[in-house]
N, C-alpha and C positions, 0 to 999 in steps of 0.2 A: 668514338665509334668502335669500341671493342666488343664484338659479339661473335659467337661461335658459329656463324653462318657465312654469308658472303664476304664481309670484310676480312675475316680471319684468314681466308685463303690467300689473299694478297699480303696480309700482315706477316705471314710466315716467311714470305720471300724478302721482306724488307731488311732484315739484318745484313743481307749481302749487298743490297743495293742502296740503302739510305742510312745515314747516321744522324742527321739533324732532326730536332723536334720542332714542329709536328712532322708527321710522316705521310699523311694523306691530306689532299687539298680538294675541297668541295665547294662549288658555287651553289648557294641555296636561294631558291625562289619561294616566297611565302605569299599565300593568299588567305585572308580571313573570310570565312564563308558563313552566312546565316541562311538557314532553310526557311521554308514558308511559315513554320511554327516559331521562328526566332531562335532555334537551337544553333549553337555556335560550334564551328569546326575550324581547324587550321589545315590547309592543304600545303604540302611540302613537295617541292621538286628539287632533287639533288643531282648535280652534274659533276661527275668525278673527273679528276685530272687524268692526263694522258698516260703517265707512268703507271698509276694504279690500274687503269683500264688495260694496259698492255700486260701487266703482271697477272691479272685475273684471267684474261683470255688464254695466256700461256699455261697457267696453272690448271684451268678447267679443260684445256684442250679444245677450245672453241675458236672459230674463225681462223683455223690454221692455214686456209688458203689465202688469207689476207684480203678478201674482197669486201670486208667491212659489213658483211651480211651474215645473219645467223640462220641456219636451217631450223626446221621445226624441232628436231631432236636437240639441237644446241640450245634453243630457247627454252625448251622444257628442262634441260639440265640447269640452266641459269635460274629459272623460276624456282627450282627445287632448293637452291642455295639461299634464297632470300625470303621464302615464305614464312618460316618460323623464326621468331626472335626469342632468345633465351630469357628466362624470367628476370634476370638482373639487368637487362638492357632496357633503359627508359625511353629510347628513341631520340635522344639528343634534342629534345624540345622542352621548353619551359614556358608555361602561360601563367601569369600571376595577375592578381587584382588586390589592390589595397593591402599589399604586403603578404597576401596569402597565395601560395602556389596551388593552382587548380588541378584537380584530378583529370587525367586524360583517359578516355576510353581506348579500347584496342584499335589498332590501325584498320583502315578500310581502303578498298580500291588500290591495293598494293601491286605495283608493277615495276619491272625492270626492262628497259630497252637498250639497245646498242645502236648508237647513231654516229656515223662518221668516225668510228673507232673509239668512241667514248661511251661510258655507261651513264644512263639517266634513270634514277630511281624516283618513283612518285608514290605518294600515299596520303591519306587523310586521317587526321587525329581529331575525333569529336571531343569536345570539352564536356565533362560529365555535368557540371553545374557551375554557375558563377558565384563568387563570394559576395560581391556588392553590385547590384544591377546598375548603380549610378557611377561606379568607379571606372577609370580607363583600364584597358587591357595592356599588359606589358608582356611582350613575346620575345623570347631569345632562342636562338638555335646554336647549340654548342655541345661539344664533347667535354665532360668534366675533366678527363685526363689530358685534354689537348693533344691526344694522339692524332686526331683529325682537326684540321682548321677549316672553319666554314667562312666563306665570303658571302655576305648578304647581298643579293642582287637588288638593284633599285626597283622602284615602282611596285612596292608592296600594294596589293589590291584588296579591296573589300567588296564582296559579292553579296547580293541579297538585301543591301541597305544603301541608302544614298545620303545618310545624315552623319557619317563617320569621317573623322579626320585622322590621317596617319602621319606620324613623325618618327624619324629614325635618329636615335642618339648613338653616335659612333663611340665605340670603345676607345679608351686611352691605352693604346698598344704599348707605348713606352712605359707607362705605369705598370701594365700587366707583366711585361718582361722583367721590370725591376722587382716586382713581387715574386715572380718565379725564381729569380736569382737569389733573393734573400732567403727563400725556403730551400734552396739547393746549396746552401753554405757558400754563396758567392760564385758558384759554378755557372758558366755561360749556358743558358737553357738550350741553345742551338746545338750543343755538343752531347745532349742526352740521347742515348740510343733507344731503340724501340723496346728493348727488354729491361730497361733501367727504370728506377723510380722517378716519377714526375708528380708533383703535388696536384691535387684535384682542384685546380683553379682555372679551369677552362672558361668559367663564366666571366672572368676578368677580361678575356679576349673577345667577348661577344658584344655585338651591337644590340641595342634594345629598340624594339618596335613598340611605339605607343599608339594605341588606337582609342580615340575619344569620340563617343557618339553623343549626339544632341539629346536623344531620348534614352532612358535606361535600357540596358540589354535585356 
């Protein structure tokens, strides 16, 4: 999740406060949504860790009274940091079908809230078109650089249809770290700092959501 908006504010502070890779920890809730016309979207809710949330409030100068509430002005400042994504940021979401990565439309319903001292970011990514209407959907939430580690929350839901089954295939974390170590010349991945090279293998750390529907999408 390296983008020149909201996350970068905290990332700039991490060289002082964190050395291990990854550097940001996010719990991800996923919902697969079909509208009345059968169009497909993925709704994401990201719940940021307490250290990241603390760094951002300090860097933006919000919630300085520590009441865990934002004023209208503070919320507007926060909103201004998350609205625009840079062109090279793909949104840490991959939706695939039959070996084809599907094109995602621009985010919708983007919002950031501050709840109990933690940040919650929510948005919807419409899927432009499916590759094979009969093939299962494979969904993964991950940062290619593994700067951010996503923990997939259970109970992935499907809305708008009742004929779909959801399976979660857990990532092989030991194998992922072994792969990282092999590409880092046997260096321990947990010692890689935020400004150092890390191979783009974040997908190896990602759980896979498999959505199979009885009728074609």
